[in-house]
N, C-alpha and C positions, 0 to 999 in steps of 0.2 A: 216484371216478375209475374209469374202465374199465381193466382189465388183461387181457393176453392170454397164453395158453399155446398153443404151436404143437406139435401132435403130428405125427410123420413130417416133421420140419422140413427135412431135407436141409441144403443150404448156405444156406438162408434167403430164398428168393424171396418166399414169402408173408409171412414175418416182416418183411422189408425194406419191403414194400408198406405194412404196418401202421405201421411206424415213420415212413415218409415222410408218413403221414397224421396223425401226432401221437400215436399210441397208445404206451403202455408195454408192451413184450413182456417178460415176466418170465423166460421160459425157452422153449427149444426142445428137443424130445426126439426122438432118432433112434437107430437101432441101428447106424449106420455111423460108425465113428470117424474116417474120412477127411473127414467133413463139418465136424468141430469147428473147425478153424482158420478157415475162411472164415466160418462162422456167427458165431463170437464176435468176429472182427476187424472185421466190417462192421456189427454190429448192437447192440453194447453190451448183449447179453443172454446169459444163461447157457445153455450147451449141456449137456444131460444125456444121457450115453451109456447107453441102456437100451432093451430091447425093450418096446414098449407093452403086450404081453401080460403082462409082469411088473410093470406099474405097479399101484399101489393108488390108490383114490380119495383116501385120506388124504394120499398124497404129492402129488397134484395140488392138492388144496385148500390144502395147506400152502405152495404156491408163490404164491398170491394174497395180496396185502396185505389185512389185515382191513378189511372195509367196502367194498372195491372191487367194482364190477360185473365179474363174471367172464365172460370170453369164451374159449371153447375152440374152436380151429380145427385143421384138419388135412387133408392130402391123402393118403389111404390109398394104398398101392402100386397102380398101375393095371394092372400086368401080368395079373392074373387076369381082367380084363374086356376085354383087347385081343382083336382078331380072331385074332391069331396064337395066343395062349394058348388060346382056345376051340377052335381046330383041333387043338392038341396035347393037350388034355385039361384037366381041372380043376386049378387052382392053389390050394393050400390057403391062400394069402395072403388069399383072399376072407374068411376068418374074421376078419381084422383089422377089417372093417367091423362085425361083431358085437361085437368087443372095444370099439370106439369107442362103440357104442350103450350097452354096459354101463357104461362110464366116465361117459358123459353122465348116465345114470340115477342113478349114485351121487353124482356131483359136483354135479349140477343147476346148471350155469352158466346165467346169464341169456340168453346168446347163443351159438349154435353155427354154424359154417360148415364145409362140406366141399366139396372139389373133386376131380373125377375125369374119366375118359374118358366120352364119351356112351354107350357100350355098357353102362355100369353101370346106366343107367336101366331096362334091360330084364331085369336079373338079379333073381331072387327075393330075394337078400340086400338089395337096395335097398328093395324093398317092405317087408321086415321092418324095415329101419332107419326108414323113414317111420312105420310103425305104432308102433315103440318111442317115437319122438318124440311122437306123438300121445297115447300112453298117459301120458306124463310132462307133458302139458299145453302142449306147444310149438305155436306157430303156425309153419307151414312153407311156404316158397316154394322152388321149384327150377326150373331151366330149362337147356337146352343153349345155351350162350353162344358166339357167334362172336367170337373175340378181335379180329378186324379192327375190329369195331364199337366197341371200347374203346381204340383207339390202339396196339395191339400189331401189329407189322409181319409177321405170319405167318398163314397160313390154318389156324389152330388152333381147334378147337371143344372145349369142355369143359363138363361137367355141373357146375353150381354150385348148392349148396344153402345156404340161410340159414334159421335157425330161432330163435325167440325165445319166452321165457315172458312177455314184456311186452305183446305184441300183434302185429298183422299186420306183416310185414316183407317187403321185396322189394328187388331190385337197382335201382340208379339207372338212368335211361335211358341209352342208348348215347351216347357222346361223339363218335364218329367215324362218321357214316353214310356210305353209299356215295358216292364222290366225294371223301371226305376220308381214306380208308384210307392208312395209312403204307406206304411202299415200302422195298425193299432199299436203294435209293440214298440215301434220307433217313437210313438207319440206319447203314450201314457204309462208304459211299463215302469218308468222311473218313480212314479208316485207311491207314497206309503200305502200299505194295505189298510182296508176298511172292512168292517162287517156291515151288513144291512142295518140302517138306522144310525150308524156311527158317523161322527164328524171329526175331522182333523183338528188338533189343538193349534196347529201352525197356520192353517189356511181355512178361513171360515167357509169357503165355497167348495172345499174338497169334502163333501158330505154326501152320503147315499140315503135314499129313501128307505124307510122301514118296510119290512115284509111280514105278512101274516105267516103263521106256522105252515099253512097249506102252500103258500107261494114259495116259502123257503124250501119245502120238499120238492116243489116243481123245479126250481133253479138247480138244485142239487142233482136232479134227474136229467138235466139238459147238458149234452156235451158241447164243446166249442163248435160253433157253426150250426148247432142243432136248434130245435124249437119244440113246440108242444107235440108234434108228431112222434117225438122220441120217448114220450112218457108212456107209462102203463095206463090203461083205460081209466083206472080209478082216479088218476090225477087230472084227466081231461075235463074241460068245461062242457056243458051240454051243447053250447053253440059249436064247439069243435066237431061234434059228432054229426052235425047236420051237413047237408050238401054245401050250403053257403059257407061253412067254416073252412072249406078247402081253399077259398080265395084269400085267406090270410095265413100263408105258410110261415111267416116270420114272427108272428105274435109269440111273446114269451121266449124269444130267441136269445142265444148268446153270440157275441162277436168271436172272431178268431184272431189270435195274435198276429199271424203272418199274412193277414189280409187287411184292406182298408175297412173302415166302419161303414155302416149304412148312412144314409142322409140323416144328419142331426136335425131333429124337429123340436117344436115347443114342448113335446111330451117325452123328451128323451130321458127324463129322470124316472120314468115309470116302467117297470119290467113288462107289464102287459100291453105296452103301446107299440111294440116293434121289436127289432133285434137289438135291444139295448142292455142285455145282460153282459156283465163283465166277462172277459174270456176265461177267467180262472177263479176269481173270488165270487162267492155266492150272494150276489147283489146286482142291482142295476148300476150303470155307470154313475159316477158322481158329477156334480155340476162343474167342477174344475176339469174333469176328464172330457166332458162335453165341450167346454170352452177350448181346450187344447185341440180337440178334433176339428173345431171350427177355426183353428190356426191363430187363436188369441195367444199372445205370449203368456208364460206362466206367471209373470209379474203383473198381469193386468188386474187392476183392483176394481171389483164390482160393488162392494159394500164398504161402508165406513167402519161398522162394528158387527160382531157376531149376531147381536140382537136384531140387526136389520136384514138378516137373511130370510127372504120369503121365497121358498123353493119354486112355487108356481111362477112368480114374477121373473126370477132369474132364468128359469128354464125357457120362458118365453123370450126374454132378452137374447139369450144365447142362440136359441133355435132360429129366431128371426134375423139374426145378424148376417151381413155379408161376411164370408170368411175373410179374415185379415189378409191372408196370402192372396186371395183373389183381388182384394182392393189394391194390393201392391202391384199385381200384374196389370190391372187397369191403369194405374198411375204410371207405371213403366211404359206402357203403350203410348200414353199421352206425352210423356217426356220425349220419347223418340220422335213422335209426330211434330212437337214444337221445335225440336232441334233441326228437323228436316225443312220446316217451313219458315222458321223465324230465327234459327240459330240460338234459341234460348236453352 
């Protein structure tokens, strides 16, 4: 039987995708203790609070039941490879990719998967990672994947890598070609209405950030698909009037019902952080809406009680997650590969 260990697991987006496809995930490992409740509550898997750099290969090997096909997956922190991080200078978290490669070399799982931002493909550390896999005898496939093509309702592109010691491996064909891309309306229109600063009584994370009187005037002046350029000059910020302001066309933007959302980020709860305005209601999207756009099921429990809702933490958890649907597609690709090579 195949068993999965998920490094950098967060609140369990990738893990949940594997579980939905019938895999046993024996453990998720992450350095953030605030992820533990959501991870364990939704996934029937053990959460191990530990920095991956402090893990030993013996610890990881000991997590797999004896005789199982070992699958090691992970989404290393993407901040080091983002455009913003590259402008600000080198982030030492890129070294975690090297740590991942060292653990693969020592554990020698049959299957490996890694997911990250597209910019990672151009970084020397990724070239080194591919070479390390080749040295260990892995067949490797990787590509920048458009999440829209796999039923995820956002314009999110991710670098997905699959590697196997059993033979050639690749991702399954797209499930949602153009014309079948999922939209914002299909994903969040069913949720109850909220005002800015309001929270649902039924769902503790269906809550929207409060807006100042000025920002409320701004969102009311923003049409679906529009942004700050649609405002009267009196509503615009000073930075918008500068030449550099033209490089941020989507700030204070609204989504459109009949289109996918933009990429959901850790700042998705803030109106001024991108095109995160609700298509119709005068507010930014709620945390639950962000989670649905990340393909988490509506039943996914992120907090135990309302008092434990920390908007900045939850927005970070949701924005950093591997979309659950992408996790399912990766797992489905591995299932097909195992059936071809081992009849499993």
